[in-house]
Structure formats: structure tokens, C-alpha cells
C-alpha positions as CSV (number, residue, x, y, z in Angstrom):
1,M,115.5,72.0,-88.2
2,Q,115.4,73.8,-91.5
3,T,115.7,70.5,-93.4
4,L,112.7,69.1,-91.5
5,V,110.7,72.2,-92.3
6,Q,111.6,72.2,-96.0
7,S,111.0,68.4,-96.3
8,R,107.4,69.0,-95.2
9,S,106.4,72.1,-97.1
10,G,109.1,72.6,-99.7
11,P,109.0,72.0,-103.4
12,S,108.6,68.4,-104.3
13,Y,111.9,66.5,-104.6
14,D,110.3,64.1,-107.1
15,D,112.0,66.0,-109.9
16,D,115.4,66.0,-108.4
17,L,116.3,62.8,-106.5
18,V,119.8,64.2,-105.8
19,L,118.4,67.1,-103.8
20,W,116.1,64.8,-101.9
21,I,118.9,62.4,-101.0
22,D,121.2,65.3,-100.0
23,A,118.5,66.7,-97.7
24,Q,118.1,63.3,-96.1
25,I,121.8,62.9,-95.6
26,H,122.0,66.4,-94.1
27,L,119.1,65.7,-91.7
28,R,120.6,62.4,-90.5
29,E,124.0,64.1,-90.0
30,Q,122.4,66.8,-87.8
31,R,120.5,64.2,-85.8
32,R,123.7,62.2,-85.3
33,R,125.5,65.3,-84.0
34,I,122.6,66.1,-81.6
35,A,122.6,62.4,-80.4
36,F,126.4,62.6,-79.8
37,L,125.9,65.8,-77.7
38,L,123.1,64.3,-75.8
39,K,125.1,61.1,-75.1
40,D,127.8,63.3,-73.4
41,A,125.3,65.5,-71.6
42,P,122.0,63.6,-71.2
43,S,120.6,66.5,-69.0
44,M,120.6,68.6,-72.2
45,R,117.7,66.6,-73.6
46,A,115.4,68.8,-71.6
47,S,116.7,71.8,-73.7
48,V,115.8,70.3,-77.1
49,Q,112.2,71.4,-77.1
50,P,112.8,75.0,-75.8
51,F,115.7,75.4,-78.3
52,S,113.6,74.0,-81.1
53,L,110.7,76.3,-80.3
54,D,113.1,79.3,-80.0
55,C,114.7,78.7,-83.4
56,Y,111.6,77.6,-85.4
57,Q,110.5,81.0,-86.5
58,T,113.9,81.8,-87.9
59,T,114.0,78.5,-89.6
60,R,110.6,79.1,-91.1
61,Y,111.7,82.5,-92.6
62,R,114.9,80.9,-94.0
63,A,113.0,78.0,-95.5
64,A,110.6,80.3,-97.2
65,S,113.4,82.5,-98.5
66,E,115.4,79.5,-99.8
67,T,112.4,77.7,-101.4
68,G,110.7,80.8,-102.8
69,L,107.5,79.7,-101.1
70,D,105.2,82.0,-99.2
71,L,105.9,82.1,-95.5
72,N,102.3,80.9,-94.8
73,S,103.2,77.6,-96.7
74,F,105.0,76.6,-93.5
75,P,103.2,75.9,-90.2
76,A,103.2,78.9,-87.9
77,Q,104.0,76.6,-84.9
78,L,106.6,73.9,-84.7
79,P,104.7,70.8,-85.9
80,Y,107.2,68.2,-84.5
81,S,107.7,66.5,-81.2
82,V,111.1,66.1,-79.6
83,E,110.8,62.4,-80.4
84,Q,110.2,63.2,-84.1
85,I,113.0,65.7,-84.3
86,L,115.5,63.2,-82.9
87,D,114.1,60.1,-84.7
88,D,116.5,59.0,-87.4
89,Y,113.7,57.4,-89.4
90,F,111.2,60.2,-89.2
91,I,110.8,62.0,-92.5
92,P,107.9,64.5,-92.8
């Protein structure tokens, strides 16, 4: 979740391609792990949205702290759908 948030509002990765690539690898790995868990327990898919909404504010604070950006630089509400969160090809 944090990588999604930072990808959208964080500092530009234009100056550091390595950081951008690392963030994309991390995001895909997390999505792969979620997909693996959902494959074993499909009924858990209904929990993705409530869990995402629950952890978003903490993620927002961590992203602001790690990037040095003002908290208001990040959307106050989760801007992604479950489909976007799980989509391997979605990059904000």
C-alpha cells in the first residue's frame, strides 16, 4: 500500500531510475503475495477493501515521513479501487 501511495505523490523518480525500479519490484512482489493468499482463500477477497481502508491512514503518515512531503500531499482518502490495488499493471 505504501509503495502505491508514494508512487502517486512522492518525489519524482525521474532523477533516480534505480529507486523507481526498486519501488515497482516491491509493489509487484506485494501484489504477488496477496494473489497467492487469495488463491488459497478466495473468500478473503472481500477483506481487501476493508483492510486497505483501515491501513491507509497509517500508510499515508509513513509515506509523508519517509518522503519528507507534507501529509496533505497525499490524498486524505484511499484513491484506489480493489481492482487497482491488485492489478499487476496499475502504476499510479
